[in-house]
C-alpha positions in Angstrom: -49.2 21.2 78.1 -48.1 19.6 74.8 -44.5 19.8 73.6 -43.9 22.4 71.0 -45.9 21.4 67.9 -46.4 22.8 64.5 -48.6 22.1 61.5 -51.3 20.9 63.9 -55.1 21.2 63.5 -57.4 22.8 66.1 -61.0 23.5 66.7 -62.7 25.7 69.3 -65.8 24.3 71.0 -67.4 26.6 73.6 -64.6 27.5 76.1 -62.2 24.7 75.1 -59.6 24.5 72.4 -58.8 21.1 70.9 -55.5 20.5 69.2 -54.9 17.4 67.1 -52.1 15.9 65.1 -49.0 17.9 64.1 -45.2 17.7 64.1 -43.2 17.6 67.3 -40.1 19.6 66.3 -38.1 18.7 69.4 -38.3 15.0 68.7 -38.9 15.0 64.9 -42.0 12.9 65.2 -45.5 13.2 63.9 -48.5 13.1 66.3 -52.0 11.7 66.4 -52.5 13.0 70.0 -55.5 15.0 71.1 -55.1 17.9 73.6 -57.7 20.0 75.3 -57.1 23.5 76.6 -59.6 25.0 79.0 -59.7 28.8 78.9 -61.7 28.8 82.2 -59.1 26.7 84.1 -56.1 27.8 82.1 -54.9 24.2 81.8 -54.0 21.6 79.2 -55.2 18.0 79.3 -54.0 15.2 77.1 -57.1 13.3 75.9 -55.3 10.8 73.6 -51.6 10.2 74.0 -49.5 10.1 70.9 -49.5 6.6 69.6 -46.8 6.1 66.9 -47.8 2.5 66.2 -50.5 2.8 63.6 -53.7 0.7 64.1 -56.1 1.1 61.2 -59.0 -0.1 63.4 -58.5 2.0 66.6 -56.8 5.3 65.7 -55.5 7.3 62.7 -51.9 7.3 61.5 -49.9 10.3 62.9 -50.0 13.2 60.5 -50.1 17.0 60.0 -52.1 19.5 58.0 -55.5 17.8 58.5 -58.9 19.5 58.4 -60.8 19.4 61.7 -64.3 20.5 62.6 -67.3 19.6 64.8 -71.1 19.6 64.4 -73.0 22.1 66.6 -75.7 19.4 67.1 -73.0 16.8 68.2 -70.5 18.7 70.4 -69.1 15.5 72.0 -67.2 14.6 68.8 -64.5 16.2 66.6 -64.1 15.1 63.0 -60.7 15.0 61.2 -60.2 14.5 57.5 -57.0 13.9 55.6 -53.6 15.3 56.1 -50.2 13.9 55.2 -47.3 12.1 56.9 -44.9 13.9 54.5 -45.0 11.1 52.0 -48.6 10.0 51.6 -51.6 12.3 51.3 -54.5 10.7 53.3 -58.2 10.9 52.6 -59.6 9.2 55.6 -62.3 10.5 58.0 -62.0 10.0 61.8 -64.3 10.9 64.6 -62.8 11.5 68.1 -65.4 11.1 70.9 -64.6 13.6 73.7 -66.5 11.6 76.3 -65.0 8.2 75.7 -61.6 9.7 74.5 -61.5 7.3 71.6 -61.2 7.6 67.9 -64.1 6.0 66.0 
């Protein structure tokens, strides 16, 4: 189960809820983590651990208030656009592959 988080983004695909990004109030840090909640198994799984060290080539900068969606024809991916780190408004688009558990 993720730590208490607010201003996150989420998307429901079938019987699973995916939670991305947000603000960890207990530690005062931003997140770029991806969590999956299974309604069938009643359990949380961390698919991508929070990585505060930004790498433009491998994963997005931690942020909150992003738009997140998926395409019904491509349910193995989640798409995230924009957000903010509290100082900079971002306009980047990221794909998170649910099978490889990597940002593209």
